N, C-alpha and C positions, 0 to 999 in steps of 0.2 A: 597581521593576517596573511595567510598563504596566498600567493597570486595564482597558483594553479589549482585545478579542481580534483585531479587524480594523478596517480603515478603507478608505475609498474615495479618499483623497488621500494624497499623499506630503508629509510635513511639511517645512517649511523646514529647510535644513541637512543634508538627507539626500542621499546620492549612491550610485550603483550601485558595489558593491565586488566583486561576484561574479556570474558567469553560467554556468549549467550547462545544456547542451543535449544530451540523450541521443541526438539524431540526428546529432551530430557523429561523424565516422568513428572518430576515436581513442577518444572516449567510448563509442561503441557496441561497439568491439572489447574495451575494458576491461570493459564490462558483461557481455559474453558470457562472459568468463572468470570474472567474479565470479558470474554466474548459474550456471555449472557448479558452483562451490564451494557456492553457496546450495542447489542441488539436492541435493548430497551431504549437506550438513548437515541439510536437511529430511528426507531419507530416513532418516538416522541417528536423528533425533529421533522420527520416526514409529515406527521399529522399537523404540526404547527405551521408548516410551509403551505399546506393546503388552503389556509385562510387567506393570506395575502396573495397567493397564486390565483385564486378565483377572482380577487378584486383587480389584479393586474392583467388578467387574461386578455389577449388581444385577438383571439379567434384562431380557428384551426387552419393555420398556414401550412400545416403538414397533414392533409386529409387522408391519412393512411388507415387501414383497418386496425382494430384493436389487437389482433393477433401479432402484428408487427411489433407493437409496443411490449406485449408480453414476452416476445423473443428477446427483448433487451435484458430481461432478468437472467437469462442464460448467457447472453453475449457479454454482459458486463464483467464476467469473470475473466475471459481472455483480454477484454479491453483494459481491465485493471493492470494486468501484467504488461500489456503493450505500452501503456503510459509509463510504467516503470522503465521499460526498454528505451523509450524516447528520452527519458531523463538520463539514463546511462549514456546514450549517444551524446547528449548535450555535455556530459561530463568528460567526453573524449574517449569513451571505451565502447566496445562492441558487445551488445547484450546476447545472452544465451537463454532460451526459454525451455521450460521443462515442467515435469510433474513428478511427484512421489506417490507411490501406490501402496495400498494395504490390501491384504488378502481377506476377502469376506466370502467364506465358503469356497466355491470354485471361481469366484470373480475377483478381479483385481480392480479396485476402485481408487480413484485419485483422492487424496486427502490434502495435498498441498500443490498448488501451482506456483511457479516462480519465474522471475526474470532476474538473472544475475550476470556476472561477467567473471572470467577466470583470471585470478592472480593480480587483480587491480586493487589498489588502496585508494580510498576516497577520503578527502578531508572532511572533517565533522559536518560542517554546514552543507557541503555538497551531498554527503550521504543523506542528511535529513531531507533535502529537497527531493532526492530520488525516492526516499521512503514514503514521503507524504504527497508526492505529486498526484497519484491516482485518487486519493481521498479528496484533495482540493479541486483538481481539474474536473473530474467526473461528477462530483457533487454540484459544482457550478453549472456544468453543461446540462445535467439532468433537471436541475431546478429551472433553468432557462427553457428547457424543452417543454415543460408543463405550460408555459405561457403561449405557445404557438401550436399546441396539439389539441385534438378533440378532448372535451371534458371527460369523456368516457375512458380516455387513456391514462388519466391521472393515477389510478391505482397501480397500473402496470409500471409506469415511470417511477413512482415512489417505491414500488417493490424493488426495482433495479437500484434505486438510491440506498435502500436498506441493505441489500446484498453487498453493495460496494463499501458502504460505511462500516458495516459489521465485519466485513472481511479485512478491514484495514487495522484490526486490533493488533496483530503482530507487527505491522509497520509502525504503529504508534509506540509500541513498547520499545522497538529497536531505536527509534528516533529519540525517545526519552532517555534510553541508556546512553546513546552517543552524546546527548546534550549535557550529560553529567561530567564530560571530559573537556579539556581545553580545545580551543578552536583549531590548533595545529595537530590534534590527534588524528590518526589515520584509521579508517575502518575497512576491514577486509570482509566482503560479503561472501558467504558460503551457501547461498540459496535459502536454507532454513536455519542458518546460524550466522553470527557475526563475531569477529575478533577485533578488539580495539587495541591499538598500539599508541603509546605516548612516550614522550621523552623521558628517559630514565633520570631519576633524581640522584645526584652523587651522594654517597654516604659522607657525613661530616666526621 
């Protein structure tokens, strides 16, 4: 197992073995269908959590108005990328945040938000931690928040849960793709694409 989490150079003997670009038409179409499935799963998990959450509820220790909790539904999007950035810092690199836009009439609307870093290669397991950190960390925090918030805030908090979980579909796909390669494989993150490099196998 590699002892370091990331590096700025590609070692000798490594070659690109996989490229995933979510802007590719076929990939985008597939992601849309997977996103629908992810949304359904997220909604089901949110609904299921409501049952034990009500039983475990310890009272409104955060007596804020419901509008605050509905704001979480919007705030969860930058929070998702911020957690990616924290994980990138943990891996020893500096995050860069941004968005990609699409023209809708006279408007430019964001369709992808991202946290990345330029020119850094992450070992497979490190990359997977970075990719999945928002899904795991924010899901746990939001579930815990239901236990100390007013009961009327449950729908808003679970709305934020669904947005975060369904928005992690691309992260899950990238982590799954990386997991198909050896532990010493290196992943180059390109915001909305990844390139995976592995040791070249000598020809016999």
